[in-house]
C-alpha positions as YAML, in Angstrom:
chain: A
units: angstrom
residues:
- id: 1
  name: MET
  ca: [-2.20, -193.01, -12.28]
- id: 2
  name: GLY
  ca: [-5.54, -190.73, -11.62]
- id: 3
  name: MET
  ca: [-4.30, -187.65, -10.22]
- id: 4
  name: PRO
  ca: [-6.20, -185.01, -9.28]
- id: 5
  name: PHE
  ca: [-4.64, -181.93, -10.10]
- id: 6
  name: MET
  ca: [-6.23, -178.18, -9.01]
- id: 7
  name: LYS
  ca: [-9.74, -179.32, -7.50]
- id: 8
  name: SER
  ca: [-11.51, -180.00, -4.32]
- id: 9
  name: ARG
  ca: [-11.41, -183.64, -3.10]
- id: 10
  name: ALA
  ca: [-15.21, -184.10, -3.71]
- id: 11
  name: ARG
  ca: [-16.68, -187.41, -3.98]
- id: 12
  name: LYS
  ca: [-16.16, -189.98, -6.89]
- id: 13
  name: ARG
  ca: [-18.72, -189.11, -9.80]
- id: 14
  name: ASP
  ca: [-20.74, -191.68, -11.44]
- id: 15
  name: GLN
  ca: [-20.92, -189.78, -14.68]
- id: 16
  name: VAL
  ca: [-18.30, -186.74, -16.06]
- id: 17
  name: ILE
  ca: [-18.10, -184.50, -18.83]
- id: 18
  name: ALA
  ca: [-14.46, -183.44, -20.01]
- id: 19
  name: ILE
  ca: [-13.63, -181.05, -21.90]
- id: 20
  name: ASP
  ca: [-10.12, -180.60, -23.64]
- id: 21
  name: LEU
  ca: [-9.73, -176.95, -24.92]
- id: 22
  name: GLY
  ca: [-7.61, -177.31, -27.47]
- id: 23
  name: GLY
  ca: [-5.68, -175.43, -29.56]
- id: 24
  name: ARG
  ca: [-7.38, -176.56, -32.93]
- id: 25
  name: SER
  ca: [-10.07, -177.65, -31.62]
- id: 26
  name: SER
  ca: [-12.29, -178.80, -28.31]
- id: 27
  name: LYS
  ca: [-12.92, -182.43, -27.62]
- id: 28
  name: ALA
  ca: [-15.42, -183.76, -25.06]
- id: 29
  name: VAL
  ca: [-16.36, -186.94, -23.66]
- id: 30
  name: TYR
  ca: [-19.62, -187.88, -21.50]
- id: 31
  name: LEU
  ca: [-18.67, -191.05, -19.39]
- id: 32
  name: GLN
  ca: [-20.79, -192.88, -17.39]
- id: 33
  name: ARG
  ca: [-19.70, -195.24, -14.62]
- id: 34
  name: LYS
  ca: [-21.52, -198.59, -13.02]
- id: 35
  name: GLY
  ca: [-19.32, -200.76, -10.60]
- id: 36
  name: ASP
  ca: [-16.26, -200.98, -12.55]
- id: 37
  name: ARG
  ca: [-17.80, -200.70, -16.01]
- id: 38
  name: PHE
  ca: [-17.08, -197.51, -18.02]
- id: 39
  name: THR
  ca: [-19.65, -196.67, -20.98]
- id: 40
  name: LEU
  ca: [-18.46, -193.50, -23.32]
- id: 41
  name: SER
  ca: [-22.24, -191.64, -23.74]
- id: 42
  name: GLY
  ca: [-21.58, -189.24, -26.22]
- id: 43
  name: TYR
  ca: [-18.42, -186.93, -27.60]
- id: 44
  name: ALA
  ca: [-18.01, -183.99, -29.58]
- id: 45
  name: ILE
  ca: [-15.25, -182.54, -32.04]
- id: 46
  name: LEU
  ca: [-15.87, -178.61, -32.45]
- id: 47
  name: ASP
  ca: [-13.32, -175.87, -33.67]
- id: 48
  name: ALA
  ca: [-12.23, -174.49, -31.11]
- id: 49
  name: ALA
  ca: [-13.57, -170.88, -29.37]
- id: 50
  name: SER
  ca: [-10.77, -169.07, -30.56]
- id: 51
  name: GLN
  ca: [-7.02, -169.84, -31.98]
- id: 52
  name: ASP
  ca: [-5.78, -166.49, -29.70]
- id: 53
  name: LYS
  ca: [-4.16, -167.16, -26.87]
- id: 54
  name: SER
  ca: [-7.02, -165.11, -25.07]
- id: 55
  name: ILE
  ca: [-10.43, -166.36, -25.26]
- id: 56
  name: PRO
  ca: [-12.92, -163.11, -24.20]
- id: 57
  name: PRO
  ca: [-15.43, -164.94, -21.60]
- id: 58
  name: ASP
  ca: [-18.83, -164.42, -23.43]
- id: 59
  name: VAL
  ca: [-16.95, -166.64, -26.48]
- id: 60
  name: LEU
  ca: [-15.90, -169.50, -23.73]
- id: 61
  name: THR
  ca: [-19.19, -169.35, -22.60]
- id: 62
  name: GLU
  ca: [-21.03, -170.04, -25.70]
- id: 63
  name: HIS
  ca: [-18.50, -172.64, -26.88]
- id: 64
  name: LEU
  ca: [-19.29, -174.17, -23.75]
- id: 65
  name: LYS
  ca: [-22.87, -173.98, -24.25]
- id: 66
  name: GLU
  ca: [-22.29, -175.92, -27.84]
- id: 67
  name: ILE
  ca: [-20.55, -178.24, -26.77]
- id: 68
  name: GLY
  ca: [-23.41, -179.47, -23.92]
- id: 69
  name: ARG
  ca: [-25.92, -179.27, -26.89]
- id: 70
  name: VAL
  ca: [-23.86, -181.19, -28.71]
- id: 71
  name: LEU
  ca: [-23.11, -183.91, -25.63]
- id: 72
  name: ASP
  ca: [-26.78, -183.43, -24.82]
- id: 73
  name: ALA
  ca: [-25.81, -185.29, -21.50]
- id: 74
  name: ARG
  ca: [-27.64, -185.08, -18.27]
- id: 75
  name: GLY
  ca: [-24.19, -184.82, -16.00]
- id: 76
  name: LYS
  ca: [-23.30, -181.35, -15.05]
- id: 77
  name: HIS
  ca: [-19.95, -181.74, -13.61]
- id: 78
  name: VAL
  ca: [-17.53, -180.68, -15.77]
- id: 79
  name: THR
  ca: [-13.33, -181.48, -15.77]
- id: 80
  name: VAL
  ca: [-11.33, -179.20, -18.29]
- id: 81
  name: ALA
  ca: [-7.91, -180.09, -19.14]
- id: 82
  name: LEU
  ca: [-5.76, -176.99, -20.20]
- id: 83
  name: GLY
  ca: [-2.98, -177.42, -22.74]
- id: 84
  name: VAL
  ca: [0.84, -176.71, -21.98]
- id: 85
  name: ASN
  ca: [0.64, -172.68, -22.85]
- id: 86
  name: ASP
  ca: [-1.94, -172.64, -19.74]
- id: 87
  name: THR
  ca: [0.21, -175.31, -17.35]
- id: 88
  name: VAL
  ca: [2.93, -175.90, -15.64]
- id: 89
  name: PHE
  ca: [3.96, -179.50, -15.58]
- id: 90
  name: LYS
  ca: [7.22, -180.82, -13.41]
- id: 91
  name: GLN
  ca: [8.75, -183.82, -12.19]
- id: 92
  name: THR
  ca: [11.24, -182.63, -9.37]
- id: 93
  name: GLU
  ca: [12.53, -183.61, -5.72]
- id: 94
  name: VAL
  ca: [11.04, -181.81, -3.02]
- id: 95
  name: PRO
  ca: [11.01, -182.01, 0.95]
- id: 96
  name: LEU
  ca: [8.71, -184.40, 1.85]
- id: 97
  name: MET
  ca: [5.64, -182.65, 3.70]
- id: 98
  name: SER
  ca: [1.64, -182.80, 3.37]
- id: 99
  name: PRO
  ca: [0.53, -182.22, -0.35]
- id: 100
  name: ALA
  ca: [-1.12, -179.09, 1.49]
- id: 101
  name: ASP
  ca: [2.04, -177.77, 3.01]
- id: 102
  name: LEU
  ca: [3.57, -178.53, -0.45]
- id: 103
  name: ARG
  ca: [1.28, -176.53, -2.09]
- id: 104
  name: GLN
  ca: [1.39, -173.79, 0.19]
- id: 105
  name: MET
  ca: [5.31, -173.75, -0.26]
- id: 106
  name: LEU
  ca: [4.96, -173.94, -3.97]
- id: 107
  name: LYS
  ca: [2.51, -170.29, -3.81]
- id: 108
  name: TYR
  ca: [5.13, -168.45, -2.04]
- id: 109
  name: ASN
  ca: [8.73, -170.55, -3.59]
- id: 110
  name: THR
  ca: [8.51, -171.32, -6.79]
- id: 111
  name: LYS
  ca: [11.69, -169.95, -8.17]
- id: 112
  name: ASN
  ca: [13.72, -172.34, -5.68]
- id: 113
  name: TYR
  ca: [11.66, -175.83, -6.47]
- id: 114
  name: LEU
  ca: [10.68, -175.08, -10.46]
- id: 115
  name: GLN
  ca: [13.30, -172.82, -11.14]
- id: 116
  name: GLN
  ca: [10.65, -170.30, -12.57]
- id: 117
  name: ASP
  ca: [9.30, -167.46, -10.80]
- id: 118
  name: LEU
  ca: [5.43, -168.21, -10.89]
- id: 119
  name: ALA
  ca: [3.02, -165.52, -9.30]
- id: 120
  name: ASP
  ca: [-0.42, -165.93, -8.91]
- id: 121
  name: HIS
  ca: [-0.28, -169.45, -9.73]
- id: 122
  name: VAL
  ca: [-2.69, -172.39, -8.43]
- id: 123
  name: PHE
  ca: [-0.66, -175.79, -7.67]
- id: 124
  name: ASP
  ca: [-1.40, -179.25, -6.66]
- id: 125
  name: CYS
  ca: [1.45, -181.93, -6.41]
- id: 126
  name: HIS
  ca: [1.17, -186.09, -5.96]
- id: 127
  name: TYR
  ca: [4.48, -187.42, -4.74]
- id: 128
  name: VAL
  ca: [5.56, -190.75, -6.50]
- id: 129
  name: LEU
  ca: [6.04, -193.84, -5.53]
- id: 130
  name: GLY
  ca: [6.44, -193.25, -2.05]
- id: 131
  name: SER
  ca: [4.29, -195.28, 0.54]
- id: 132
  name: GLN
  ca: [5.58, -192.93, 3.46]
- id: 133
  name: ALA
  ca: [4.41, -189.60, 1.27]
- id: 134
  name: ALA
  ca: [1.15, -190.15, 1.77]
- id: 135
  name: GLU
  ca: [-1.63, -187.69, 2.77]
- id: 136
  name: GLY
  ca: [-0.65, -185.76, 5.69]
- id: 137
  name: ALA
  ca: [3.34, -187.45, 5.94]
- id: 138
  name: LYS
  ca: [5.97, -185.84, 7.98]
- id: 139
  name: PRO
  ca: [9.47, -186.19, 7.92]
- id: 140
  name: ALA
  ca: [11.28, -187.33, 10.90]
- id: 141
  name: ALA
  ca: [12.67, -185.23, 13.16]
- id: 142
  name: GLY
  ca: [16.23, -183.79, 11.90]
- id: 143
  name: ALA
  ca: [15.99, -185.49, 8.54]
- id: 144
  name: ALA
  ca: [16.04, -183.57, 5.48]
- id: 145
  name: GLN
  ca: [13.84, -185.99, 3.32]
- id: 146
  name: LYS
  ca: [13.47, -185.45, -0.24]
- id: 147
  name: GLN
  ca: [10.56, -187.22, -2.30]
- id: 148
  name: LYS
  ca: [9.96, -187.40, -6.04]
- id: 149
  name: ALA
  ca: [7.05, -185.43, -6.72]
- id: 150
  name: ILE
  ca: [4.78, -184.51, -9.92]
- id: 151
  name: ILE
  ca: [4.22, -180.61, -9.49]
- id: 152
  name: ALA
  ca: [1.13, -178.98, -12.00]
- id: 153
  name: GLY
  ca: [0.09, -175.58, -11.81]
- id: 154
  name: ALA
  ca: [-2.16, -172.48, -13.58]
- id: 155
  name: LYS
  ca: [-2.63, -168.93, -13.75]
- id: 156
  name: ARG
  ca: [-5.46, -168.19, -10.92]
- id: 157
  name: GLN
  ca: [-7.19, -165.92, -13.31]
- id: 158
  name: THR
  ca: [-7.32, -168.82, -16.13]
- id: 159
  name: ILE
  ca: [-8.93, -171.16, -13.81]
- id: 160
  name: GLU
  ca: [-11.15, -168.25, -12.52]
- id: 161
  name: GLY
  ca: [-11.86, -167.35, -16.20]
- id: 162
  name: VAL
  ca: [-12.75, -171.10, -16.74]
- id: 163
  name: ASN
  ca: [-14.98, -171.66, -14.04]
- id: 164
  name: ASN
  ca: [-16.99, -168.32, -14.60]
- id: 165
  name: ALA
  ca: [-17.66, -169.35, -18.29]
- id: 166
  name: LEU
  ca: [-18.91, -173.21, -17.18]
- id: 167
  name: LYS
  ca: [-21.28, -172.10, -14.30]
- id: 168
  name: ALA
  ca: [-22.29, -169.18, -17.18]
- id: 169
  name: ALA
  ca: [-22.92, -171.69, -19.37]
- id: 170
  name: GLY
  ca: [-24.49, -174.29, -17.08]
- id: 171
  name: PHE
  ca: [-22.17, -176.21, -15.58]
- id: 172
  name: ILE
  ca: [-20.74, -177.11, -12.66]
- id: 173
  name: PRO
  ca: [-16.86, -176.92, -12.27]
- id: 174
  name: ASP
  ca: [-15.28, -180.00, -10.60]
- id: 175
  name: GLN
  ca: [-11.51, -179.50, -11.17]
- id: 176
  name: VAL
  ca: [-9.00, -178.85, -13.97]
- id: 177
  name: VAL
  ca: [-6.08, -180.65, -14.81]
- id: 178
  name: PRO
  ca: [-3.11, -180.49, -17.18]
- id: 179
  name: SER
  ca: [-3.29, -181.82, -20.50]
- id: 180
  name: MET
  ca: [-0.05, -183.53, -20.29]
- id: 181
  name: LEU
  ca: [-1.72, -185.81, -17.93]
- id: 182
  name: GLY
  ca: [-4.40, -187.16, -20.37]
- id: 183
  name: PRO
  ca: [-2.59, -189.20, -22.22]
- id: 184
  name: VAL
  ca: [-1.35, -191.62, -19.46]
- id: 185
  name: ASN
  ca: [-4.20, -191.52, -17.42]
- id: 186
  name: ALA
  ca: [-6.18, -193.30, -20.68]
- id: 187
  name: PHE
  ca: [-3.19, -194.99, -21.15]
- id: 188
  name: GLU
  ca: [-3.12, -196.97, -18.14]
- id: 189
  name: LEU
  ca: [-6.97, -198.15, -18.63]
- id: 190
  name: ALA
  ca: [-6.86, -198.87, -22.25]
- id: 191
  name: GLU
  ca: [-3.45, -200.25, -22.22]
- id: 192
  name: PRO
  ca: [-2.78, -201.82, -18.54]
- id: 193
  name: GLU
  ca: [-0.32, -204.81, -19.13]
- id: 194
  name: ALA
  ca: [1.93, -202.53, -21.49]
- id: 195
  name: PHE
  ca: [1.30, -199.57, -18.71]
- id: 196
  name: ALA
  ca: [2.13, -202.12, -15.93]
- id: 197
  name: HIS
  ca: [4.93, -203.83, -17.50]
- id: 198
  name: ASP
  ca: [6.87, -201.98, -20.44]
- id: 199
  name: VAL
  ca: [9.07, -198.69, -21.27]
- id: 200
  name: VAL
  ca: [6.89, -196.82, -23.67]
- id: 201
  name: ALA
  ca: [6.51, -193.53, -25.01]
- id: 202
  name: LEU
  ca: [3.36, -191.84, -25.16]
- id: 203
  name: VAL
  ca: [3.70, -189.09, -28.01]
- id: 204
  name: GLU
  ca: [0.43, -186.93, -28.54]
- id: 205
  name: VAL
  ca: [0.36, -184.91, -31.96]
- id: 206
  name: GLY
  ca: [-1.36, -181.43, -30.70]
- id: 207
  name: PHE
  ca: [-1.79, -178.70, -33.19]
- id: 208
  name: LYS
  ca: [1.00, -176.37, -32.07]
- id: 209
  name: ASN
  ca: [3.15, -178.76, -30.00]
- id: 210
  name: SER
  ca: [3.40, -182.13, -29.47]
- id: 211
  name: THR
  ca: [4.26, -184.08, -26.11]
- id: 212
  name: ILE
  ca: [6.07, -187.16, -25.12]
- id: 213
  name: VAL
  ca: [6.19, -189.20, -22.06]
- id: 214
  name: ILE
  ca: [7.88, -191.91, -21.20]
- id: 215
  name: LEU
  ca: [6.88, -194.52, -18.74]
- id: 216
  name: SER
  ca: [8.71, -197.36, -16.68]
- id: 217
  name: SER
  ca: [6.67, -199.87, -15.72]
- id: 218
  name: GLY
  ca: [3.93, -197.60, -14.55]
- id: 219
  name: GLU
  ca: [5.95, -194.76, -13.51]
- id: 220
  name: MET
  ca: [6.40, -191.44, -15.52]
- id: 221
  name: MET
  ca: [10.08, -190.77, -15.98]
- id: 222
  name: LEU
  ca: [10.23, -187.80, -18.59]
- id: 223
  name: ASN
  ca: [7.91, -185.55, -19.95]
- id: 224
  name: ARG
  ca: [8.68, -183.01, -22.69]
- id: 225
  name: VAL
  ca: [6.59, -180.42, -24.81]
- id: 226
  name: VAL
  ca: [8.02, -180.21, -28.45]
- id: 227
  name: ALA
  ca: [6.78, -176.71, -30.48]
- id: 228
  name: ILE
  ca: [6.09, -178.66, -33.73]
- id: 229
  name: GLY
  ca: [2.19, -180.19, -34.41]
- id: 230
  name: GLY
  ca: [0.17, -180.90, -37.17]
- id: 231
  name: ASP
  ca: [-0.50, -177.47, -37.85]
- id: 232
  name: GLN
  ca: [3.11, -176.99, -39.29]
- id: 233
  name: PHE
  ca: [2.64, -180.15, -41.50]
- id: 234
  name: THR
  ca: [-0.43, -178.59, -42.39]
- id: 235
  name: LEU
  ca: [1.09, -175.31, -43.47]
- id: 236
  name: GLY
  ca: [4.24, -176.06, -44.89]
- id: 237
  name: LEU
  ca: [1.88, -178.89, -47.12]
- id: 238
  name: ALA
  ca: [0.01, -176.00, -48.19]
- id: 239
  name: ASP
  ca: [2.60, -173.67, -48.85]
- id: 240
  name: GLN
  ca: [4.40, -176.42, -51.28]
- id: 241
  name: LEU
  ca: [0.88, -177.48, -53.21]
- id: 242
  name: ASN
  ca: [-0.03, -173.82, -53.06]
- id: 243
  name: THR
  ca: [-3.60, -174.97, -52.04]
- id: 244
  name: SER
  ca: [-5.71, -173.91, -49.12]
- id: 245
  name: TYR
  ca: [-5.09, -174.78, -45.81]
- id: 246
  name: GLN
  ca: [-8.26, -176.90, -45.24]
- id: 247
  name: GLU
  ca: [-7.32, -179.19, -48.52]
- id: 248
  name: ALA
  ca: [-3.91, -179.52, -47.21]
- id: 249
  name: GLU
  ca: [-5.37, -180.81, -43.62]
- id: 250
  name: SER
  ca: [-7.53, -183.03, -45.96]
- id: 251
  name: ILE
  ca: [-4.70, -184.50, -48.36]
- id: 252
  name: LYS
  ca: [-2.32, -184.80, -45.17]
- id: 253
  name: VAL
  ca: [-4.58, -187.34, -43.60]
- id: 254
  name: GLY
  ca: [-6.95, -188.64, -46.39]
- id: 255
  name: MET
  ca: [-3.91, -189.18, -49.10]
- id: 256
  name: PRO
  ca: [-0.63, -188.77, -47.80]
- id: 257
  name: VAL
  ca: [1.13, -190.74, -49.99]
- id: 258
  name: GLU
  ca: [-0.04, -188.74, -53.04]
- id: 259
  name: VAL
  ca: [2.16, -186.02, -51.43]
- id: 260
  name: GLN
  ca: [4.83, -188.20, -49.93]
- id: 261
  name: GLN
  ca: [7.98, -186.62, -50.84]
- id: 262
  name: ASN
  ca: [6.22, -183.11, -49.84]
- id: 263
  name: LEU
  ca: [5.53, -184.22, -46.13]
- id: 264
  name: GLU
  ca: [8.05, -186.64, -45.26]
- id: 265
  name: PRO
  ca: [10.21, -183.68, -44.43]
- id: 266
  name: LEU
  ca: [7.67, -181.94, -42.92]
- id: 267
  name: ILE
  ca: [7.78, -184.51, -40.28]
- id: 268
  name: GLN
  ca: [11.21, -185.32, -39.99]
- id: 269
  name: PRO
  ca: [11.92, -182.21, -37.58]
- id: 270
  name: LEU
  ca: [9.38, -183.73, -35.26]
- id: 271
  name: GLY
  ca: [10.81, -187.01, -35.43]
- id: 272
  name: ARG
  ca: [14.13, -185.75, -34.41]
- id: 273
  name: GLU
  ca: [12.97, -183.87, -31.40]
- id: 274
  name: LEU
  ca: [11.47, -187.03, -30.15]
- id: 275
  name: ARG
  ca: [14.20, -189.32, -30.23]
- id: 276
  name: ALA
  ca: [16.66, -186.80, -28.39]
- id: 277
  name: SER
  ca: [14.26, -187.45, -25.79]
- id: 278
  name: ILE
  ca: [14.14, -191.05, -26.26]
- id: 279
  name: ASP
  ca: [18.09, -191.30, -26.27]
- id: 280
  name: PHE
  ca: [18.31, -188.91, -23.27]
- id: 281
  name: PHE
  ca: [16.26, -191.21, -21.21]
- id: 282
  name: GLU
  ca: [17.72, -194.33, -22.55]
- id: 283
  name: HIS
  ca: [21.09, -193.15, -21.51]
- id: 284
  name: GLN
  ca: [20.25, -191.56, -18.44]
- id: 285
  name: GLN
  ca: [18.60, -194.42, -17.26]
- id: 286
  name: ASP
  ca: [19.97, -197.52, -19.00]
- id: 287
  name: LYS
  ca: [16.79, -198.92, -20.13]
- id: 288
  name: THR
  ca: [15.49, -199.08, -23.96]
- id: 289
  name: VAL
  ca: [12.13, -197.65, -25.05]
- id: 290
  name: SER
  ca: [10.10, -201.00, -26.69]
- id: 291
  name: LYS
  ca: [7.56, -199.16, -28.61]
- id: 292
  name: VAL
  ca: [5.90, -195.66, -28.86]
- id: 293
  name: PHE
  ca: [2.33, -195.38, -28.80]
- id: 294
  name: ILE
  ca: [1.12, -192.22, -30.89]
- id: 295
  name: ALA
  ca: [-2.39, -190.28, -30.53]
- id: 296
  name: GLY
  ca: [-3.71, -186.96, -31.13]
- id: 297
  name: GLY
  ca: [-5.26, -185.99, -34.88]
- id: 298
  name: SER
  ca: [-2.10, -186.57, -36.86]
- id: 299
  name: ALA
  ca: [-2.32, -190.47, -35.43]
- id: 300
  name: ARG
  ca: [-5.32, -190.73, -37.83]
- id: 301
  name: SER
  ca: [-3.02, -190.91, -40.61]
- id: 302
  name: ASP
  ca: [-0.79, -194.48, -40.43]
- id: 303
  name: PHE
  ca: [1.36, -192.45, -42.91]
- id: 304
  name: ILE
  ca: [2.05, -189.95, -40.46]
- id: 305
  name: VAL
  ca: [2.74, -193.04, -37.84]
- id: 306
  name: GLN
  ca: [5.10, -195.07, -40.03]
- id: 307
  name: ALA
  ca: [7.08, -191.82, -41.13]
- id: 308
  name: LEU
  ca: [7.74, -190.92, -37.49]
- id: 309
  name: GLN
  ca: [8.81, -194.60, -36.83]
- id: 310
  name: ALA
  ca: [11.01, -194.43, -39.53]
- id: 311
  name: GLU
  ca: [12.77, -191.32, -37.60]
- id: 312
  name: LEU
  ca: [12.27, -193.04, -33.91]
- id: 313
  name: MET
  ca: [13.56, -196.46, -35.02]
- id: 314
  name: VAL
  ca: [11.18, -197.89, -32.52]
- id: 315
  name: PRO
  ca: [7.86, -199.72, -33.39]
- id: 316
  name: CYS
  ca: [5.09, -197.34, -33.12]
- id: 317
  name: GLN
  ca: [1.47, -197.18, -33.75]
- id: 318
  name: SER
  ca: [-1.57, -195.72, -32.97]
- id: 319
  name: TRP
  ca: [-3.75, -196.55, -29.88]
- id: 320
  name: SER
  ca: [-7.19, -196.17, -28.90]
- id: 321
  name: PRO
  ca: [-8.36, -194.43, -25.53]
- id: 322
  name: VAL
  ca: [-11.78, -195.77, -26.26]
- id: 323
  name: LYS
  ca: [-10.76, -199.19, -25.83]
- id: 324
  name: PHE
  ca: [-11.74, -199.83, -22.24]
- id: 325
  name: LEU
  ca: [-14.96, -198.07, -22.75]
- id: 326
  name: GLN
  ca: [-18.50, -199.68, -23.61]
- id: 327
  name: LEU
  ca: [-19.78, -197.91, -26.14]
- id: 328
  name: GLY
  ca: [-23.12, -195.79, -25.75]
- id: 329
  name: LEU
  ca: [-23.50, -193.92, -28.18]
- id: 330
  name: PRO
  ca: [-25.87, -192.74, -30.70]
- id: 331
  name: PRO
  ca: [-26.02, -194.67, -33.98]
- id: 332
  name: GLU
  ca: [-24.79, -191.77, -36.13]
- id: 333
  name: LYS
  ca: [-21.64, -191.66, -34.03]
- id: 334
  name: MET
  ca: [-21.22, -195.26, -33.84]
- id: 335
  name: GLY
  ca: [-19.48, -195.40, -36.96]
- id: 336
  name: GLU
  ca: [-17.16, -192.21, -36.39]
- id: 337
  name: ILE
  ca: [-15.62, -193.38, -32.99]
- id: 338
  name: GLU
  ca: [-13.13, -195.21, -34.63]
- id: 339
  name: GLN
  ca: [-11.43, -192.41, -36.36]
- id: 340
  name: ALA
  ca: [-12.12, -189.70, -33.77]
- id: 341
  name: ALA
  ca: [-10.58, -191.80, -30.94]
- id: 342
  name: PRO
  ca: [-6.71, -190.79, -31.02]
- id: 343
  name: GLN
  ca: [-8.18, -187.39, -30.53]
- id: 344
  name: LEU
  ca: [-9.76, -188.09, -27.30]
- id: 345
  name: SER
  ca: [-7.01, -189.34, -25.50]
- id: 346
  name: VAL
  ca: [-6.56, -186.12, -23.32]
- id: 347
  name: ALA
  ca: [-10.60, -185.66, -22.71]
- id: 348
  name: ILE
  ca: [-11.14, -189.37, -21.77]
- id: 349
  name: GLY
  ca: [-7.82, -189.33, -19.20]
- id: 350
  name: ALA
  ca: [-9.28, -186.18, -17.85]
- id: 351
  name: ALA
  ca: [-12.72, -187.50, -17.44]
- id: 352
  name: ALA
  ca: [-11.15, -190.98, -15.62]
- id: 353
  name: VAL
  ca: [-9.46, -188.84, -12.84]
- id: 354
  name: SER
  ca: [-13.04, -188.05, -11.31]
- id: 355
  name: PHE
  ca: [-13.90, -191.69, -11.45]
...
């Protein structure tokens, strides 16, 4: 899809840094492009700057500097992915007009089109499957044409805060994208056949929230946020085992079979919510989801993937967003990338927007 959001339409880059500011950890990638070949030249997974909703500017700046030191990247242009709590991401029908005019309309009239009063937000949009809805398109005289569009937005204050922190850290802000879009972009590149021809669900199991996006032959049909993530699994496990959060996290990922009877009931609510989304789509569209692809930190555990499959009753598998990339990593990173890859889908998808 490669849809840019909330950015100036700058020339395409041949090297990009993308940072996913997650709830528990920040994930960053350094990608380089030569022709149609992409190389992963570095990645970093660091504890989040803060788990509070508001990160002090100086704390965010130092966090970004640390990411830069770990990546040791020559590139300076940075794309940032903001999470579901910091962004609005909707699919709706809107009047057919130029994207610039649509952005201006949303600025003053979100209540009518997004059913939310979103004051002082910055918006961007992408028309879906409309050859007539190209840049600069205008509706025919006297017609009240509408077109399906994907609309994303974020508070102006949030975007300005990220831009200022990037500049203070020595980077050049390139664009801001919603994290919901990252796995879709990465999946298109990593699994082009499934993306183009199948009906699949992409599930990103995050820290506090999980997301599901259902694609049908490359078209985004449904997207939803579920307020259940890996944090709930770990907290529940720590409480049941009377152990620390860190120990419970290690057990969840490394020895889940040992605590199967404790862990399965914690995963089931997420499975039921995801199943409800799939049921809704299948009933509305009269199509069947053939496979669920799972990413995020919890996708590192085969046990969790299989537990979700038992609830969803659809084949599930973890997938690697680095599959389409050449690896130009330092030796110490090469041995870790397979385990780290499921956590990089948002960052890699965000980087893909800039190429």
